[in-house]
C-alpha positions in Angstrom: -14.6 6.2 9.1 -12.0 4.0 7.5 -11.0 4.6 4.0 -12.8 2.6 1.2 -9.4 1.2 0.1 -7.0 0.5 2.8 -3.3 0.0 2.3 -1.3 -2.7 4.0 2.1 -1.5 5.2 5.0 -3.8 4.7 6.6 -5.2 7.9 10.0 -5.1 6.2 10.3 -1.5 5.3 8.5 1.6 3.8 6.6 -0.3 1.1 2.9 -1.1 1.1 0.2 -3.0 -0.8 -2.8 -1.3 -2.3 -5.9 -3.5 -2.9 -7.9 -1.4 -5.5 -11.0 -1.9 -7.6 -8.8 -2.8 -10.5 -6.3 -5.0 -8.8 -3.4 -5.1 -6.4 -0.4 -2.8 -6.6 2.6 -3.5 -4.4 4.9 -0.6 -3.7 8.4 -1.9 -2.9 10.3 -1.2 0.2 13.1 0.2 -2.0 13.3 3.9 -2.2 12.8 5.5 -5.6 10.5 7.1 -8.0 7.3 5.2 -8.9 4.3 5.7 -11.2 1.3 4.0 -9.7 -0.9 3.4 -12.7 -4.3 2.3 -11.4 -7.0 3.5 -13.9 -9.3 6.4 -13.2 -11.8 5.9 -10.4 -9.9 2.8 -9.0 -9.6 4.3 -5.5 -6.2 5.9 -5.5 -7.2 9.0 -3.5 -8.8 6.7 -0.9 -5.6 4.7 -0.8 -3.5 7.9 -0.3 -5.8 8.7 2.7 -5.0 5.3 4.1 -1.3 5.9 3.6 -1.5 9.1 5.5 -3.4 7.4 8.3 -0.8 4.7 8.6 2.4 6.6 8.0 1.9 10.2 9.1 4.7 9.8 11.6 7.2 9.1 8.9 6.6 12.5 7.2 4.3 12.9 4.2 4.2 15.6 1.5 0.9 15.5 -0.4 0.7 17.4 -3.7 -2.4 17.8 -5.8 -3.4 19.8 -8.9 -6.2 22.1 -7.6 -6.8 24.2 -4.5 -10.3 22.5 -4.3 -8.8 19.0 -4.1 -6.2 20.3 -1.7 -8.8 21.7 0.6 -10.8 18.5 0.5 -7.8 16.4 1.6 -7.0 18.9 4.4 -10.5 18.8 5.7 -10.6 15.1 5.6 -7.4 14.9 7.6 -8.7 17.2 10.3 -12.1 15.5 10.4 -11.1 11.9 10.2 -7.6 11.9 11.8 -7.0 14.9 14.0 -10.5 14.7 15.5 -10.1 10.9 16.0 -9.1 10.2 19.7 -7.6 6.9 18.6 -5.2 8.7 16.1 -2.1 10.4 17.4 -2.0 13.1 14.7 -2.5 16.6 16.2 -3.7 19.8 14.6 -0.3 21.4 14.8 1.2 18.4 13.0 -0.6 19.3 9.8 0.2 22.3 7.5 -1.7 23.3 4.4 -0.1 26.0 2.2 -2.8 27.5 0.1 -3.8 30.9 -1.3 -7.4 30.0 -0.6 -8.8 32.7 1.8 -10.0 30.0 4.3 -6.3 29.3 4.9 -4.8 32.7 5.0 -3.5 32.4 8.6 -1.4 29.3 7.6 -0.2 31.0 4.5 1.0 34.0 6.5 2.7 31.7 9.0 4.5 30.0 6.2 5.6 33.2 4.4 7.3 34.6 7.4 8.6 31.3 8.8 9.0 28.8 6.0 11.4 26.7 8.1 8.4 25.6 10.2 7.4 23.2 7.5 10.3 20.9 8.4 8.7 20.1 11.8 5.2 19.2 10.3 4.3 15.5 9.9 2.0 16.2 7.0 2.2 19.0 4.5 -0.3 19.7 1.8 0.5 21.9 -1.3 -0.5 22.2 -4.9 1.7 20.9 -7.7 2.6 24.4 -8.8 3.8 25.4 -5.4 6.1 22.4 -5.1 8.2 23.7 -8.1 8.0 27.4 -7.4 8.7 27.6 -3.7 11.5 26.3 -1.4 11.7 22.7 -2.4 14.2 21.6 0.3 11.9 22.9 3.1 9.1 20.7 1.7 11.2 17.6 1.6 13.3 17.7 4.7 11.7 16.4 7.9 12.8 17.0 11.5 16.4 17.8 10.7 19.1 17.8 13.4 18.4 20.8 15.7 22.1 21.6 15.7 22.1 21.8 11.9 21.2 24.9 10.0 19.3 24.0 6.9 20.5 26.4 4.3 18.5 27.6 1.3 18.5 25.2 -1.6 21.6 25.4 -3.8 20.3 23.5 -6.8 22.1 20.3 -6.0 19.4 17.6 -6.1 21.8 14.7 -5.7 22.9 16.1 -2.4 19.3 16.9 -1.3 17.7 13.6 -2.2 20.3 11.5 -0.4 19.8 13.2 2.9 18.8 10.7 5.7 16.1 13.1 7.1 13.8 13.3 4.1 10.1 12.7 4.4 9.5 9.0 3.7 6.7 9.7 1.2 6.4 12.4 -1.5 3.0 11.9 -3.0 1.6 13.5 -6.2 -2.1 12.9 -6.6 -2.3 13.0 -10.4 0.5 13.9 -12.7 2.0 17.4 -12.4 1.8 18.7 -16.1 1.8 22.4 -15.4 5.2 23.1 -14.1 6.0 26.8 -13.7 9.6 28.2 -13.5 11.1 28.8 -10.1 12.1 32.2 -11.6 11.9 33.8 -15.0 13.1 37.2 -16.1 14.1 39.2 -19.2 17.4 38.1 -20.7 18.7 41.7 -20.7 19.0 41.6 -16.9 22.0 39.4 -17.3 23.9 42.5 -18.2 23.7 43.6 -14.6 25.6 40.4 -13.6 28.2 40.6 -16.3 31.8 41.8 -16.5 34.6 41.9 -19.1 37.5 39.5 -18.4 41.1 40.1 -19.3 40.6 38.5 -22.7 37.8 40.9 -23.6 35.0 38.3 -23.2 31.8 38.8 -21.3 31.7 36.6 -18.2 29.7 36.3 -15.0 30.5 38.3 -11.9 31.4 36.6 -8.7 28.7 36.0 -6.2 29.4 38.9 -3.9 29.3 41.3 -6.9 26.0 39.7 -8.1 24.3 40.4 -4.7 25.8 44.0 -4.6 24.7 44.9 -8.1 21.3 43.4 -7.6 20.8 45.5 -4.5 22.0 48.6 -6.3 20.0 48.3 -9.6 17.2 45.8 -9.3 16.0 45.4 -5.7 12.6 47.1 -5.0 12.1 48.0 -8.7 9.7 46.5 -11.2 12.4 44.1 -12.2 12.8 42.6 -8.7 12.6 38.8 -8.8 10.6 38.7 -5.6 9.2 41.3 -3.2 10.8 42.0 0.2 7.5 41.7 2.0 7.9 38.1 3.2 10.8 36.1 4.5 10.1 33.4 2.0 10.6 35.8 -0.9 13.8 37.1 0.5 15.1 33.5 0.7 13.9 32.6 -2.8 15.7 35.7 -4.1 18.9 34.6 -2.4 18.5 31.2 -3.9 18.2 32.7 -7.4 21.2 35.0 -6.9 23.3 32.1 -5.7 22.4 30.0 -8.7 23.2 32.7 -11.3 26.8 31.7 -11.8 25.7 28.1 -12.4 23.2 29.0 -15.1 24.9 32.1 -16.6 26.9 30.5 -19.4 24.0 28.5 -20.7 21.6 31.5 -20.5 24.1 33.5 -22.6 24.1 30.8 -25.2 20.3 30.5 -25.4 18.1 32.4 -27.8 14.8 33.9 -26.8 13.8 36.9 -24.7 13.4 35.2 -21.4 15.7 33.1 -19.2 15.0 31.3 -16.0 15.3 28.3 -13.7 12.8 25.4 -13.8 12.9 22.4 -11.5 11.3 19.2 -12.9 10.1 15.8 -11.5 13.1 14.1 -13.1 15.3 16.3 -10.9 14.1 14.7 -7.6 15.1 11.3 -9.0 18.6 12.0 -10.3 20.4 9.5 -12.5 22.6 7.0 -10.7 21.6 8.3 -7.3 20.0 6.2 -4.5 17.4 8.7 -3.2 16.3 8.3 0.4 12.5 8.5 0.0 9.5 7.2 -2.0 8.4 9.6 -4.7 5.0 8.4 -5.8 3.0 9.7 -8.7 -0.6 8.3 -8.7 -1.6 8.5 -12.3 -4.6 6.5 -13.6 -3.2 6.3 -17.2 0.5 6.2 -16.3 1.0 3.3 -18.7 0.2 5.7 -21.6 1.9 8.9 -20.4 5.2 7.6 -19.0 6.4 5.5 -21.8 10.1 4.8 -21.6 10.7 6.9 -18.4 14.4 6.8 -17.4 13.8 7.6 -13.7 10.3 6.4 -12.7 9.4 2.7 -12.4 5.8 1.9 -13.5 3.6 -0.1 -11.1 0.6 -1.2 -13.2 -2.5 -3.3 -12.9 -3.4 -5.8 -15.6 -7.2 -5.0 -15.9 -7.9 -1.3 -15.7 -11.4 -1.4 -17.1 -14.2 -4.1 -16.9 -17.1 -2.3 -18.6 -18.2 -2.5 -22.2 -17.4 0.7 -24.1 -18.9 1.0 -27.6 -17.4 3.5 -30.0 -19.8 5.0 -32.5 -19.1 7.4 -35.3 -21.4 10.4 -36.0 -21.4 12.7 -39.1 -19.8 16.1 -38.5 -18.7 18.3 -41.4 -17.6 21.3 -39.3 -14.3 23.2 -39.6 -12.9 24.8 -36.4 -11.3 27.8 -38.2 -14.2 28.4 -40.5 -17.5 27.4 -38.8 -20.5 27.1 -41.1 -23.6 28.1 -39.1 -26.0 26.0 -41.2 -23.9 22.9 -40.7 -23.5 23.7 -37.1 -27.3 23.7 -36.7 -27.6 20.4 -38.5 -25.0 18.8 -36.3 -26.8 20.0 -33.2 -29.9 18.4 -34.6 -28.1 15.1 -34.7 -26.6 15.5 -31.3 -30.0 16.3 -29.7 -31.3 13.0 -31.0 -28.5 11.1 -29.3 -29.2 12.5 -25.8 -31.8 10.0 -24.5 -29.7 9.0 -21.5 -27.4 11.1 -19.3 -24.7 12.5 -21.6 -21.5 14.5 -21.5 -21.0 16.7 -24.5 -17.4 17.8 -25.2 -16.6 20.4 -27.9 -13.8 22.8 -29.0 -13.1 25.7 -26.7 -13.3 28.3 -29.5 -13.9 28.6 -33.2 -12.8 31.0 -35.9 -9.8 31.9 -33.9 -11.8 33.6 -31.2 -10.1 32.4 -28.0 -11.6 34.4 -25.1 -9.0 33.3 -22.5 -8.8 30.8 -19.7 -12.0 29.4 -18.4 -14.3 31.1 -21.0 -15.9 29.4 -24.0 -18.8 31.1 -25.8 -18.7 28.2 -28.3 -19.4 25.7 -25.5 -22.2 27.9 -24.3 -23.7 28.1 -27.9 -23.6 24.3 -28.0 -25.5 24.1 -24.7 -28.0 26.8 -25.7 -28.5 25.1 -29.1 -29.4 21.8 -27.4 -31.8 23.5 -25.1 -33.5 25.3 -28.1 -34.0 21.8 -29.5 -35.9 20.8 -26.3 -33.3 18.5 -24.9 -33.9 18.0 -21.1 -31.2 20.1 -19.3 -31.0 17.4 -16.6 -29.9 14.9 -19.2 -26.7 16.5 -20.4 -23.7 18.7 -19.5 -21.4 20.5 -21.9 -17.7 21.1 -21.4 -14.8 21.8 -23.8 -11.4 20.2 -24.6 -8.8 21.4 -22.1 -11.2 22.5 -19.4 -10.3 21.9 -15.8 -13.1 19.3 -15.4 -11.6 17.0 -18.1 -9.7 15.2 -15.4 -9.5 14.9 -11.6 -13.2 15.1 -11.1 -16.2 12.8 -10.3 -18.9 15.2 -11.2 -19.8 13.3 -14.4 -19.7 9.8 -13.0 -23.5 9.2 -13.6 -23.3 9.9 -17.3 -23.9 6.9 -19.5 -22.3 8.3 -22.7 -19.9 10.9 -24.0 -20.2 12.8 -27.3 -16.9 14.0 -28.7 -17.7 16.9 -31.0 -14.6 17.5 -33.2 -11.2 16.1 -33.2 -8.6 17.8 -30.9 -4.9 17.5 -30.8 -2.3 18.8 -28.3 0.7 20.7 -29.7 4.0 18.8 -30.1 5.5 21.3 -27.6 3.3 19.9 -24.8 4.7 16.3 -25.4 8.2 17.8 -25.4 7.5 19.3 -21.9 6.5 15.8 -20.6 9.7 14.3 -22.1 11.8 16.9 -20.4 10.0 16.9 -17.1 9.9 13.0 -16.7 12.6 11.6 -18.9 10.2 9.8 -21.1 9.7 9.1 -24.8 6.2 10.5 -24.8 5.2 11.7 -28.2 2.2 13.9 -29.1 0.1 10.8 -29.9 0.8 9.3 -26.4 -0.2 12.6 -24.9 -3.5 12.7 -26.9 -4.2 9.1 -25.9 -3.6 9.9 -22.3 -5.8 13.1 -22.4 -8.7 11.3 -24.0 -8.4 8.3 -21.6 -8.7 10.9 -18.8 -11.6 12.6 -20.5 -13.6 9.4 -21.4 -13.3 8.1 -17.8 -15.1 11.2 -16.4 -18.4 9.2 -17.2 -19.6 6.1 -15.4 -16.8 3.9 -16.7 -14.9 5.1 -13.6 -17.3 3.3 -11.4 -15.9 -0.1 -12.6 -19.2 -2.0 -12.5 -18.4 -5.2 -14.5 -20.4 -5.6 -17.6 -22.0 -2.2 -17.6 -22.3 -0.6 -21.1 -21.2 2.9 -22.1 -21.0 4.7 -25.4 -18.4 7.0 -26.8 -19.8 8.9 -29.8 -17.0 10.5 -31.9 -17.2 12.7 -35.0 -16.0 11.5 -38.4 -12.9 13.7 -38.4 -11.2 11.6 -35.7 -8.4 9.4 -37.0 -9.4 5.7 -37.2 -6.1 4.6 -35.6 -6.8 6.8 -32.6 -10.3 5.3 -32.1 -8.8 1.8 -32.5 -6.3 2.5 -29.8 -9.0 3.8 -27.4 -11.2 0.8 -28.1 -8.3 -1.6 -27.4 -7.4 0.3 -24.2 -10.9 0.3 -22.7 -12.3 -3.1 -23.9 -9.1 -5.3 -24.1 -6.9 -3.5 -21.5 -4.2 -3.4 -24.1 -2.0 -0.6 -25.4 -1.7 -1.2 -29.2 1.8 -1.2 -30.5 2.8 1.8 -32.7 5.7 2.6 -34.8 8.1 4.5 -32.5 8.5 8.2 -33.1 12.1 9.5 -32.8 12.2 12.8 -31.1 15.4 14.9 -31.1 14.6 17.6 -28.6 18.3 17.9 -27.9 19.0 18.9 -31.4 16.3 21.6 -31.4 17.8 23.0 -28.2 21.3 23.0 -29.6 20.1 24.6 -32.8 18.7 27.5 -30.8 22.0 28.2 -29.0 24.5 30.8 -29.9 27.4 28.4 -30.7 30.0 28.7 -33.6 28.7 26.5 -36.4 31.8 24.2 -36.6 31.7 23.6 -32.8 27.9 23.0 -32.8 28.4 20.4 -35.5 31.0 18.5 -33.4 28.7 18.7 -30.4 25.9 17.2 -32.5 28.2 14.3 -33.5 29.2 13.7 -29.8 25.7 13.8 -28.5 24.3 11.8 -31.5 25.8 8.6 -30.1 25.3 9.3 -26.4 21.7 9.3 -25.0 22.8 10.5 -21.6 24.4 13.6 -23.1 21.2 14.2 -25.1 19.2 14.1 -21.9 21.6 16.4 -20.1 21.3 18.9 -22.9 17.4 18.8 -22.9 17.3 19.1 -19.1 20.1 21.6 -18.7 21.9 19.3 -16.3 25.5 18.5 -15.8 27.0 15.5 -17.4 30.6 14.1 -17.5 32.0 12.3 -20.5 35.5 10.8 -20.9 36.9 10.2 -24.4 40.2 9.3 -26.0 41.8 10.9 -29.0 41.0 7.7 -30.8 37.3 8.1 -29.9 37.3 11.6 -31.4 39.0 10.5 -34.6 36.5 7.7 -35.0 33.7 10.2 -34.7 35.4 12.5 -37.3 36.3 15.2 -34.7 39.9 15.7 -35.6 42.7 18.3 -35.1 46.1 18.8 -36.6 47.7 17.1 -33.5 46.5 14.9 -30.6 46.8 17.7 -28.0 44.1 18.7 -25.5 44.8 22.3 -26.2 43.6 21.8 -29.8 40.2 20.9 -28.4 40.0 23.8 -26.0 37.2 25.6 -27.9 35.0 22.5 -28.0 35.6 21.6 -24.3 35.0 25.2 -23.2 31.8 25.4 -25.2 30.5 22.1 -23.8 31.3 23.3 -20.2 29.1 26.3 -20.7 26.1 24.1 -21.2 27.0 21.8 -18.3 28.8 19.0 -20.3 32.3 18.2 -18.9 34.3 16.5 -21.6 37.6 15.1 -20.5 40.0 14.0 -23.2 42.4 11.3 -21.9 45.4 9.7 -23.5 45.0 6.3 -25.1 44.6 4.7 -28.5 41.9 2.1 -27.7 38.5 3.2 -28.9 36.1 3.2 -25.9 33.1 2.6 -28.1 29.8 4.5 -28.4 27.9 5.2 -25.3 24.1 4.8 -26.0 23.0 4.0 -22.5 
């Protein structure tokens, strides 16, 4: 069976055209990172299936959020492509890497022979695995048989400019939960440290790092990875090889834990022409990826064609101090609203009683309360904010209305993670708008039947500006302009570093007029900056004489965090770099 939404490959290159429910998206032939913003329910997953059908010979990496969705795609590939005599894709051409017990054989194969991935035409993994396993083995496709592909050395610019990369790296939905490749207690750095001739603590050479690790850490509770599988042994070697690169910045950081985290922005390095298409299919990409420095937005003009009415309901509840009488009265009112299929969304917990992941007694009490009020159980479902079914699911598509029971905000730290991961200007309000756009489109809006009417009930504690933005987004297909919020994540990171106060102040001045330096500080990436003595004087960073040696402490400190400042002779002020 052909897909519901077929792509049309370009005859001129690796680009293709998607004809979706909501409009046409043209993916250019030019390699690069792209956000494909289609709206929810527009047919993106069906289009991805069509891409796999047309382009499997080119090498495809498919990444999705959950094991359930991963398994569905794998089964579709086997049923519809491998078992199709007219399709050239074979069973051994496809590899799923999943901890699901149905795929234990493939997982064991991968763990003891991870290099085998590079010969597979189609690889399927979860978002989390992409960042926590051997990223170069996922990306490289059919390398020269005479070439030994070495474990990843952390150089993304070198990796992403290889000619033998898979042509398509596909993320179905946005990876928002990005785990560290490795994380360990900061005290372990002592094992990899030595005293130099000046009495300063520095990093050992690589050979010593491996030797001391073998002597003091291997096969203990502190071991980064177990020896059981080959993949773990390789991952451990990768970490040990990267310790000299990260050591200085780790030593300057505060906090108990240190580690290495790879982010989406890393696979689209600045000023590098990557040799593949990195495609993030995100229904509300226009909200989430505001101001991305490395991903180009491919959008549709009309995301929604239904009529969505927003109606306020009386609330009066406090999450941290729930009044049982008011709770009962509120449920009375909610019960009266449920005369058509409804999705009820509430807080996960109240009174500070968080029971852990996947458990919500409060949501259960809401459900039971509605049943006690004789509401037909076939007419409603209850979920809570932050549950796994708030996005990436069709299970509520027959619901005609959604009832939002209590305002809910995501912490500022979550928006900061998005900014760091994707090089965006996303603030906490953008993140909230994106989350609720995902949530609201769980109901029938996602079917995109022109003119059909749906209702969003919201409690009176929601901010009117937020409701106004949602109304504009769903009914006018417009993002309302907002006053920009200035985020200075780089300052927060510098403030947490163990740097002499006078040097830290000078770094603040240097970075304050250089956006690229700010981004490098946030991401922990290398950056080179050239300045003259005149530049430094203009910025107020002065010494008794114009000599490089006088700036040794500043240059040395910057080097430890990956900023390479070169002071060159000259009197002409080069200006302020805000690119």
